[in-house]
C-alpha positions, -999 to +999 in steps of 0.1 A: +000+000+000+014+034-009+020+060+019-010+081+029-019+107+003+001+090-025-014+071-054+001+043-074-003+033-110-020-001-117-020-020-150-055-016-164-052-035-197-029-042-227-040-029-261-032-054-288-028-028-316-030+009-324-067+008-332-076-007-299-053+017-281-069+047-299-104+035-290-096+029-254-078+063-250-109+080-264-132+062-240-110+069-210-107+105-220-145+109-223-148+093-188-122+118-174-097+091-165-061+100-167-040+072-183-004+065-188+007+044-218+038+023-221+048+006-253+059-030-247+094-041-256+090-065-286+114-089-269+104-083-234+077-110-233+099-140-238+094-152-202+057-144-198+025-150-216+029-140-252+016-107-264+017-093-299+047-072-309+043-035-302+013-038-279+007-011-253+001-013-215-024+012-201-019+023-165-043+043-143-043+056-107-054+029-083-084+050-071-096+054-108-093+017-117-130+009-112-142+038-132-116+030-160-127-006-161-164+005-164-155+029-192-139+001-212-164-026-202-137-047-185-145-071-157-131-066-122-119-036-104 
């Protein structure tokens, strides 16, 4: 747990391509959710579940995760 008054970023989802990324960014923007995007290293997934080359991880503040999941229609949160 982060210290009092400090938020942390949590992984919301991984966009599989630029189209999905653009749609999700639009939906999150309309919901007023700030998002941080990190492009995956094309060779970084060798020891984990495979993801397509050049996919993008979307991170949100932990307190906005529920709202972000709802905006994208994702389960959990």
